[in-house]
C-alpha positions in Angstrom: -30.6 -5.4 -17.4 -30.3 -8.8 -15.8 -27.4 -9.7 -13.6 -24.7 -12.0 -14.8 -25.4 -15.5 -13.4 -21.8 -16.1 -12.2 -22.0 -12.8 -10.3 -25.3 -13.8 -8.8 -23.7 -17.1 -7.7 -20.9 -15.3 -6.0 -23.2 -12.8 -4.3 -25.4 -15.6 -3.1 -22.4 -17.1 -1.5 -21.5 -13.8 0.2 -24.9 -13.6 1.7 -24.6 -17.1 3.0 -21.2 -16.3 4.5 -22.6 -13.3 6.2 -25.2 -15.5 7.8 -22.8 -18.2 8.8 -22.5 -19.7 12.3 -20.1 -18.2 14.8 -17.3 -20.6 15.9 -17.4 -21.8 19.5 -15.0 -20.1 21.9 -11.6 -21.9 22.3 -8.8 -21.4 24.9 -5.7 -19.5 24.1 -2.5 -21.4 23.4 -0.1 -18.9 25.0 0.1 -15.5 26.7 0.2 -12.4 24.6 3.5 -10.9 23.8 4.8 -7.7 25.4 3.7 -4.6 23.6 6.3 -2.5 21.8 7.0 1.1 22.9 4.7 3.7 21.3 5.9 5.6 18.3 6.6 4.6 14.7 9.5 2.3 13.9 12.6 3.6 12.2 14.0 0.2 11.2 12.4 -3.1 10.3 13.6 -6.4 11.9 14.6 -9.1 9.4 13.1 -12.5 10.1 14.6 -14.2 13.1 15.8 -17.9 13.5 14.6 -20.4 12.5 13.5 -18.4 9.5 15.7 -17.7 6.5 17.1 -14.2 6.1 16.1 -12.6 2.8 18.5 -10.3 0.9 16.1 -7.3 1.3 13.3 -6.2 3.6 10.6 -3.6 3.2 11.1 -0.5 5.3 8.5 0.3 7.9 5.3 1.8 6.4 5.7 5.6 6.6 9.5 5.7 6.0 9.0 6.7 2.3 7.1 9.9 1.4 6.1 10.4 -2.2 7.1 13.5 -4.1 7.0 14.9 -7.6 4.6 13.1 -10.0 4.0 10.2 -7.6 2.7 12.6 -5.0 0.4 14.2 -7.5 -0.9 10.7 -8.5 -1.7 9.9 -4.8 -3.4 13.3 -4.4 -5.5 12.5 -7.4 -6.5 9.2 -5.8 -7.3 10.9 -2.5 -9.4 13.6 -4.3 -11.3 10.8 -6.2 -12.8 7.5 -5.1 -9.7 6.7 -3.0 -10.5 9.4 -0.5 -14.3 9.6 -0.8 -15.5 6.1 -1.4 -17.1 5.8 2.1 -19.2 8.9 1.3 -20.8 7.4 -1.8 -20.7 3.6 -1.5 -22.6 2.0 1.4 -20.4 -1.1 1.5 -17.6 0.9 3.2 -19.8 3.6 4.7 -20.9 4.2 8.2 -23.0 1.0 8.3 -20.1 -1.2 7.4 -19.8 -4.3 9.5 -16.2 -3.3 10.1 -17.5 -0.2 11.9 -20.1 -2.1 14.0 -22.9 -1.6 11.5 -25.3 -4.1 9.8 -23.9 -3.6 6.3 -21.3 -5.5 4.3 -19.2 -7.5 6.8 -16.8 -9.5 4.7 -13.8 -8.3 2.7 -14.7 -4.8 1.5 -14.0 -2.8 4.7 -10.6 -4.4 5.1 -9.8 -3.9 1.4 -10.6 -0.2 1.6 -8.5 0.5 4.7 -5.6 -1.5 3.3 -4.9 1.3 0.9 -6.6 4.2 2.7 -4.3 3.9 5.7 -0.9 4.2 4.0 -2.2 6.9 1.6 -3.5 8.9 4.6 -0.1 9.0 6.2 1.9 9.4 3.0 -0.2 12.5 2.3 -0.3 13.5 6.0 -4.0 14.1 5.7 -5.8 14.5 9.0 -9.2 13.8 7.3 -8.1 10.6 5.7 -6.3 9.5 8.9 -9.5 9.9 10.8 -11.4 7.8 8.3 -8.9 5.0 8.6 -8.7 5.3 12.4 -12.4 4.5 12.8 -11.9 1.1 11.2 -8.7 0.5 13.2 -10.3 1.4 16.6 -13.4 -0.6 16.0 -11.3 -3.7 14.9 -9.0 -3.5 17.9 -12.1 -3.4 20.2 -13.9 -6.2 18.4 -12.4 -9.3 20.2 -15.1 -12.0 20.6 -13.6 -13.0 24.0 -11.5 -15.9 22.7 -9.2 -14.0 20.3 -11.4 -14.0 17.3 -12.2 -10.5 16.0 -14.3 -8.6 13.5 -18.0 -8.7 12.6 -19.9 -11.5 14.2 -21.9 -12.0 11.1 -19.3 -14.4 9.7 -16.3 -16.4 11.0 -14.5 -16.6 7.7 -10.7 -16.5 8.0 -10.2 -14.7 4.7 -11.4 -11.1 5.4 -9.4 -11.2 8.7 -6.3 -11.9 6.6 -6.8 -8.6 4.9 -7.4 -6.7 8.1 -4.2 -8.2 9.6 -2.3 -6.6 6.8 -3.9 -3.3 7.7 -2.9 -3.8 11.4 0.8 -4.4 10.5 1.0 -1.2 8.6 -0.8 0.7 11.3 1.6 -0.5 14.0 4.6 0.5 11.9 3.1 3.9 11.4 2.1 4.6 15.0 3.7 2.1 17.3 0.2 1.6 18.8 0.8 -0.9 21.7 -2.5 -2.6 21.2 -1.6 -4.2 17.9 1.0 -6.8 18.8 -0.9 -8.4 21.7 -4.2 -8.3 19.7 -2.6 -10.1 16.8 -0.9 -12.6 19.1 -4.2 -13.4 20.8 -5.9 -14.0 17.4 -3.1 -16.2 16.1 -3.1 -18.4 19.2 -6.9 -18.7 18.8 -6.6 -19.6 15.2 -3.9 -22.2 15.9 -6.3 -24.1 18.2 -9.4 -23.5 16.0 -8.1 -24.5 12.6 -7.8 -28.2 13.1 -11.6 -28.4 13.4 -12.5 -25.3 11.4 -10.0 -25.4 8.5 -9.3 -22.9 5.7 -11.9 -22.9 3.0 -12.4 -21.4 -0.5 -10.8 -17.9 -0.7 -8.8 -18.3 2.5 -7.5 -21.7 1.4 -6.3 -20.2 -1.9 -4.8 -17.1 -0.2 -3.2 -18.6 2.9 0.2 -17.0 1.9 -1.2 -13.5 2.7 -1.7 -14.5 6.3 1.7 -16.1 6.5 3.2 -12.7 5.7 1.5 -11.2 8.8 2.4 -14.2 10.9 6.1 -13.8 10.0 5.8 -10.1 10.6 4.7 -10.7 14.1 7.3 -13.5 14.7 10.1 -11.0 13.8 8.9 -8.9 16.7 8.0 -11.5 19.3 9.9 -14.7 18.4 6.9 -16.6 19.5 7.4 -20.3 18.4 3.6 -20.8 18.2 3.7 -18.5 15.2 5.9 -20.9 13.2 3.4 -23.7 14.1 0.6 -21.5 12.7 2.5 -20.8 9.5 3.0 -24.5 9.0 -0.7 -25.2 9.6 -1.7 -22.5 7.1 0.6 -24.0 4.5 -0.7 -27.5 5.2 -4.4 -26.5 4.8 -3.7 -24.1 2.0 -3.8 -24.8 -1.7 -0.6 -26.1 -3.3 0.2 -23.4 -5.9 3.7 -24.6 -6.5 2.4 -28.1 -7.2 -0.2 -26.7 -9.6 2.4 -24.7 -11.6 4.9 -27.6 -11.7 2.7 -29.3 -14.3 0.6 -26.3 -15.3 -2.7 -27.6 -16.8 -4.5 -24.4 -17.8 -3.0 -23.7 -21.2 -6.0 -22.2 -22.9 -8.7 -19.6 -22.4 -11.2 -21.0 -19.9 -14.4 -22.3 -21.4 -17.2 -21.4 -19.1 -19.3 -24.4 -20.1 -16.5 -26.9 -19.4 -15.6 -25.1 -16.2 -19.2 -25.5 -14.9 -19.3 -29.1 -16.1 -16.1 -29.9 -14.1 -17.5 -28.2 -10.9 -19.6 -30.2 -8.5 -22.1 -27.4 -8.0 -23.6 -24.4 -9.9 -21.2 -21.8 -8.5 -17.8 -22.5 -10.0 -16.2 -19.9 -7.8 -16.6 -22.1 -4.8 -15.1 -25.2 -6.4 -11.4 -25.9 -6.8 -11.6 -25.9 -10.5 -12.9 -22.3 -10.5 -10.6 -21.1 -7.7 -7.5 -22.5 -9.4 -8.0 -20.5 -12.6 -9.3 -17.3 -10.8 -7.1 -14.4 -11.8 -6.9 -12.7 -8.4 -6.0 -16.0 -6.7 -3.2 -16.5 -9.2 -1.9 -12.9 -8.7 -1.9 -13.5 -4.9 -0.3 -16.9 -5.4 2.8 -15.3 -6.9 4.0 -14.6 -3.3 3.2 -18.1 -2.0 6.5 -19.8 -2.7 8.8 -16.8 -1.9 7.0 -16.3 1.4 7.2 -20.0 2.2 10.9 -20.1 1.4 11.4 -18.0 4.6 10.1 -20.9 6.6 11.5 -23.8 4.5 14.8 -22.3 3.6 14.6 -24.3 0.4 16.0 -23.0 -2.9 13.2 -24.7 -4.8 10.7 -22.5 -3.0 12.8 -19.4 -3.7 13.0 -20.2 -7.4 9.4 -21.3 -8.0 8.1 -17.8 -8.8 10.2 -17.7 -12.0 8.4 -20.8 -13.2 5.0 -19.4 -12.2 5.5 -16.2 -14.2 6.9 -18.2 -17.2 3.8 -20.4 -17.3 1.4 -17.4 -17.0 3.4 -15.5 -19.7 3.5 -18.4 -22.1 -0.2 -19.2 -22.0 -1.9 -16.1 -20.8 0.7 -13.2 -21.0 -0.3 -9.7 -22.0 1.9 -6.8 -23.2 1.1 -4.8 -20.0 3.0 -7.2 -17.8 -0.1 -9.0 -16.5 -1.8 -12.2 -17.5 -5.3 -12.3 -18.8 -8.1 -13.3 -16.4 -11.6 -12.0 -17.0 -12.7 -13.5 -14.4 -10.7 -16.7 -15.1 -7.5 -17.3 -17.1 -8.3 -16.2 -20.7 -5.4 -16.9 -23.0 -3.1 -14.8 -25.1 -5.4 -12.6 -27.2 -4.8 -8.9 -26.4 -8.5 -8.2 -26.4 -8.9 -10.3 -23.3 -9.1 -8.5 -20.0 -7.6 -8.6 -16.6 -9.3 -7.7 -13.3 -8.1 -4.6 -11.4 -7.9 -6.7 -8.2 -5.4 -8.9 -10.0 -3.3 -5.9 -11.0 -2.9 -4.6 -7.4 -2.5 -8.0 -5.9 0.2 -9.0 -8.5 2.0 -5.8 -7.6 1.9 -6.6 -3.8 3.1 -10.1 -4.5 6.0 -8.8 -6.6 6.9 -6.2 -4.0 7.3 -9.0 -1.4 9.0 -11.4 -3.8 11.5 -8.8 -4.9 12.6 -8.4 -1.2 12.7 -12.1 -0.5 14.2 -13.4 -3.7 16.3 -10.3 -4.6 15.9 -10.9 -8.4 16.1 -7.5 -10.2 13.9 -8.9 -13.0 11.0 -8.9 -10.6 11.5 -5.1 -10.3 11.3 -4.8 -14.0 8.0 -6.7 -14.0 6.7 -4.7 -11.1 7.4 -1.4 -13.0 5.8 -2.7 -16.2 2.6 -3.4 -14.3 2.6 -0.4 -12.0 3.3 2.2 -14.7 1.0 0.8 -17.3 -1.7 -1.7 -16.1 -2.4 0.1 -12.9 -3.2 3.6 -14.2 -4.5 2.2 -17.4 -7.8 1.0 -15.8 -8.9 4.4 -14.2 -10.2 7.6 -15.5 -7.6 10.3 -15.2 -9.3 11.8 -12.1 -9.7 8.3 -10.5 -13.4 8.8 -9.9 -14.2 5.7 -12.0 -12.4 2.5 -12.8 -12.9 -0.7 -14.8 -13.3 -4.2 -13.5 -11.5 -5.5 -16.6 -9.0 -3.7 -18.8 -7.8 -4.8 -22.2 -4.5 -4.1 -24.1 -6.6 -3.9 -27.3 -9.6 -2.0 -25.9 -11.6 -0.5 -28.8 -15.0 0.0 -27.0 -16.2 -0.1 -23.5 -19.9 -1.0 -23.7 -22.5 -3.5 -22.5 -21.5 -6.6 -24.4 -20.8 -10.2 -23.3 -17.9 -10.6 -25.6 -15.0 -11.5 -25.0 -15.1 -12.3 -21.3 -14.6 -15.8 -19.9 -17.1 -15.7 -17.0 -17.7 -12.0 -16.5 -20.7 -10.0 -17.3 -21.4 -7.1 -19.8 -20.4 -4.3 -17.4 -16.9 -5.6 -17.1 -14.9 -2.9 -19.0 -17.2 0.0 -18.3 -15.7 2.8 -16.2 -17.7 3.4 -13.1 -18.2 3.0 -9.3 -18.5 -0.8 -9.1 -18.8 -2.3 -12.6 -19.6 -6.0 -12.6 -18.6 -6.6 -9.0 -17.4 -4.4 -6.1 -14.3 -6.2 -5.0 -12.1 -4.0 -7.1 -13.9 -0.9 -5.9 -12.7 -1.7 -2.4 -9.3 -3.2 -3.3 -7.8 -0.8 -5.8 -6.6 1.6 -3.2 -3.5 -0.4 -2.2 -1.9 0.0 -5.6 -0.1 3.3 -5.5 0.5 3.5 -1.7 2.1 0.1 -1.5 4.3 0.8 -4.5 5.5 3.9 -2.8 6.4 1.8 0.3 8.5 -0.6 -1.9 10.6 2.1 -3.7 13.5 1.6 -1.2 14.3 -1.4 1.0 16.8 -2.4 3.7 19.5 -4.8 2.6 20.8 -7.8 4.7 24.2 -6.2 5.2 22.8 -3.1 6.9 22.5 -1.0 3.8 19.8 0.5 1.6 18.6 -0.5 -1.9 16.7 1.4 -4.6 14.2 -1.2 -5.9 11.8 0.8 -8.0 12.3 4.3 -9.3 9.9 7.2 -8.7 10.2 10.6 -6.9 10.3 10.2 -3.1 12.0 11.0 0.2 13.2 8.4 2.6 13.8 8.9 6.3 15.3 5.9 8.2 18.2 4.7 10.3 21.3 3.0 8.8 23.8 1.5 11.3 22.4 3.6 14.0 22.6 6.9 12.1 19.6 8.9 10.9 19.6 9.1 7.1 17.5 11.2 4.9 17.5 10.5 1.2 15.8 12.5 -1.6 15.2 10.9 -5.0 14.4 13.4 -7.7 13.2 12.0 -11.0 10.5 12.0 -13.7 11.1 8.3 -14.3 9.5 6.4 -16.0 8.7 9.3 -18.3 12.4 10.3 -18.2 15.5 8.2 -17.7 17.5 10.4 -15.2 17.5 9.7 -11.5 19.2 12.0 -9.0 19.6 10.8 -5.4 20.9 13.2 -2.6 21.9 11.6 0.7 21.8 13.5 4.0 23.0 11.4 6.9 23.1 13.0 10.3 26.8 12.2 10.4 29.2 10.4 8.1 28.4 6.7 8.0 29.7 3.8 5.9 27.2 1.5 4.4 26.4 -0.3 1.1 23.9 1.3 -1.2 22.4 -0.9 -4.0 20.8 0.4 -7.2 18.6 -1.9 -9.3 19.6 -1.7 -13.0 16.7 -2.5 -15.3 17.6 -5.3 -17.8 16.3 -3.2 -20.7 19.0 -0.5 -20.0 22.1 -1.7 -21.8 24.1 1.6 -21.5 23.4 2.8 -18.0 25.7 5.5 -16.6 26.3 6.1 -12.9 28.2 8.8 -11.1 28.8 9.7 -7.4 29.7 13.3 -6.9 30.6 13.5 -10.6 32.9 10.4 -10.5 32.0 7.5 -12.8 31.1 4.2 -11.2 31.1 0.9 -13.0 27.6 -0.5 -13.5 26.9 -4.2 -13.0 23.8 -6.1 -14.1 21.0 -6.7 -11.7 22.1 -4.6 -8.8 25.1 -2.2 -8.6 26.5 -1.9 -5.1 28.3 1.3 -3.9 30.0 0.9 -0.5 31.5 4.1 0.9 31.4 6.5 3.7 28.4 8.7 2.9 28.5 12.4 3.7 25.6 14.9 3.8 25.2 16.3 0.3 26.6 13.3 -1.6 24.8 13.0 -5.0 24.2 9.9 -7.1 23.3 10.4 -10.7 21.8 7.5 -12.8 21.0 7.7 -16.5 19.3 4.7 -18.1 19.4 3.9 -21.7 15.8 3.4 -22.9 15.5 2.4 -26.5 12.3 1.7 -28.3 11.7 -2.1 -28.4 9.4 -3.9 -30.8 8.0 -6.8 -28.8 6.7 -9.8 -30.6 3.3 -11.2 -29.7 0.5 -13.6 -30.7 -0.1 -14.1 -34.5 3.1 -12.1 -35.2 1.7 -9.0 -33.6 4.0 -6.2 -32.4 3.9 -3.9 -29.3 6.2 -1.0 -28.5 7.9 -0.3 -25.3 10.5 2.2 -24.2 12.0 1.6 -20.8 9.3 0.8 -18.3 6.5 2.3 -20.5 4.4 0.5 -22.9 2.8 2.5 -25.8 -0.6 2.4 -27.5 -2.5 4.0 -30.3 -5.2 6.2 -28.7 -8.6 5.7 -30.2 -11.0 8.7 -30.3 -13.3 8.5 -27.3 -17.0 9.4 -26.9 -18.0 9.1 -23.2 -21.7 8.3 -22.8 -23.1 8.4 -19.2 -24.9 5.2 -18.4 -26.1 5.9 -14.9 -25.4 8.2 -12.0 -24.0 6.6 -8.9 -23.9 9.0 -6.0 -20.8 11.2 -6.3 -19.7 9.4 -9.5 -21.0 8.1 -12.8 -20.9 4.9 -14.8 -19.7 5.4 -18.4 -19.7 3.6 -21.7 -17.0 4.7 -24.1 -17.3 4.4 -27.9 -14.7 4.9 -30.6 -14.8 7.9 -32.8 -11.6 7.2 -34.9 -10.2 4.3 -36.9 -8.1 1.9 -35.0 -7.5 -1.2 -37.2 -4.0 -0.3 -38.5 -1.1 -2.6 -39.3 2.4 -1.3 -38.6 5.1 -0.9 -41.3 8.8 -1.5 -40.9 9.6 2.3 -40.6 11.5 2.9 -37.4 9.7 4.7 -34.5 10.5 8.2 -33.6 10.5 9.5 -30.0 9.5 12.9 -28.6 9.4 14.0 -25.0 7.1 16.6 -23.5 6.5 18.0 -20.0 5.0 15.7 -17.4 1.6 17.2 -16.7 -0.4 17.6 -13.4 -2.2 14.4 -14.3 0.8 12.2 -15.1 -1.0 9.6 -17.2 -3.5 11.9 -19.0 -3.6 11.6 -22.8 -3.8 15.4 -23.3 -0.4 15.9 -21.7 1.4 12.6 -22.7 5.0 13.0 -21.6 6.5 10.6 -24.1 5.2 9.9 -27.6 6.2 7.5 -30.3 5.5 8.0 -34.0 5.2 4.9 -36.1 3.8 4.3 -39.6 0.7 2.3 -40.3 -1.8 1.3 -42.9 -5.5 0.3 -42.5 -6.2 -3.5 -42.3 -9.9 -3.8 -43.3 -10.0 -7.5 -42.4 -9.3 -6.7 -38.7 -12.6 -5.5 -37.1 -14.6 -5.5 -33.9 -17.4 -7.9 -33.0 -19.7 -7.0 -30.1 -17.4 -4.1 -29.1 -14.2 -6.3 -28.9 -11.3 -6.4 -31.3 -11.2 -9.7 -33.2 -7.9 -11.7 -33.1 -5.1 -10.0 -34.9 -4.8 -11.4 -38.5 -1.9 -13.8 -38.8 -1.1 -12.6 -42.3 -2.5 -9.1 -42.4 -3.3 -7.4 -45.8 -3.3 -3.6 -45.8 -5.9 -1.7 -47.8 -4.5 -1.5 -51.3 -5.9 1.9 -52.0 -4.9 3.8 -48.8 -1.5 5.2 -48.2 0.6 4.7 -45.1 0.1 7.4 -42.4 2.0 8.4 -39.3 0.5 7.2 -36.0 1.2 8.8 -32.7 1.4 6.3 -29.8 1.2 7.5 -26.2 1.8 5.7 -22.9 -0.6 2.7 -22.5 -2.3 4.2 -19.4 -3.1 7.5 -21.1 -5.2 5.9 -23.8 -8.5 4.6 -22.4 -9.5 3.3 -25.8 -6.4 1.9 -27.3 -4.6 -0.6 -29.6 -1.4 -2.0 -28.0 -0.7 -5.1 -30.1 -0.7 -4.4 -33.9 -0.5 -6.6 -37.0 3.0 -6.3 -38.5 2.8 -5.6 -42.2 5.3 -7.1 -44.6 5.8 -7.0 -48.4 7.3 -5.1 -51.2 4.9 -2.1 -50.7 6.1 -1.4 -47.2 9.0 0.9 -46.7 12.3 -0.6 -45.6 
């Protein structure tokens, strides 16, 4: 099989970057800051003046420990590619450039550790900690002599942005005194080097990811040079807010037009390609919120709502994401979205939720995390897709329907199409766990996303342990038990999903009035206090393109599972690449009969089809005019006609992530023959 020409262009650029020249040494701008005392942090400092103070702040990495189904999901990741990738994939193996070897020396090592590190500590796994520590120790010993660090095969700012995220988490977990002076030295070097060696391509598009780390360090050292660096990164970075102000990309990207607009053969390296790149857009969701901490401007705080509105209007998908396979791909539910875009959108939303404090961002984050994230993996997480589709009726070697991706795009495997997602997917579940609870700006705590966990932190100088027991999103009850070391008064905020119109809330059995967005309970908390939340999750029929309908209930989206025949394509070390073919009919339209809900136990693999914890029963009839072409479902008929000689049948829908072949957006049938 021949390689996709776009992928070849990108790989050619990667080889060129690896062979790039090393920047000349430059003097430091200031002395390194004093190192913090050893030991993990119990509290996170909010941004210090002149920065704006956000309503919420992420707790230090390691504060929140997963339990229940979330822990099982992280254990599955650790037992699959998440914990063994370095044993079967050379790009992050012993010869990685980020371990001092001669192998891949760009983004893949940092990507891998960005999720491996928090997962190792969340699961308290000595073996995984040791794997992560090797990358950390090599990095902290890799100074070039002028503050620059990392493999000497390239001087690209972008992969170092990812490793900086790793170092911030590592410092929070361990208090390692090497991290703060190491980062300070690098940032001072960068401040002097960037005027003559500015941001380019990926780093220029993703400048906001480094600003997150710059502001993290400023909160600890108050070094004014860091504000200068943040301003320089913004000045050299791409203006995402300006692009979305008059959003020009309102249709599926045409590869021929895209290439014609680019100045060279490789559209990835030209602005026109980078602007419509899905992962860049996912990372850009954090750009304006992060910059609002520096600017203090309401326009920057509010810009994310417009960004999401534009992506939804022109490229939105039922799973909470926007299509991008590889580039923005329109509204058809057979278009895909890259796994990298999913985990990066989650991270952007986690940060934006803290900075903006808009509960609607939490709703969006849950829709993506509980559907799109697990929906692109095999149940055991030993294989993943590059692109997933809401209407995914075959996973095979076809060119259709991708914008610029190749025929491997929706196969399940080790590194289908391109290996960035293989390295980067690891951050999804661990970082979601880290965002379940946050500190509030009035010295309190806030429940931001619901999943089973334990929190150990300090509130107003008092050690507080909190246990959250729930099977959410598969169930709608959340029980929170507080155990402060001594009685302490503080506000506790609970995010109330917008879809829950009849939420009930009790503290020690006494009813509490619920308010939209966040409900705040301020009281003196005693050991053993219990909060009980019950959400009202009704089945919602969501309208889509061509009059299509999708079904959600609470944070879960539902799909019709299509029978699956898994055919091994090639063996890849410890794992296998798979094609998946349909074995049952999928082209149904939905009648007006109301859905019925049934609940079942949450299984050891929370998102497995065989043990789907929630099921919807709807009624459908075959629509013969709706068919697949080259393995992809054709557009949903705008005026679907059911087969006249076939009766309506019950269809069981299961959570989106449980169905690897699936139909999520259905034609809606109308007419006298349909039941009322």
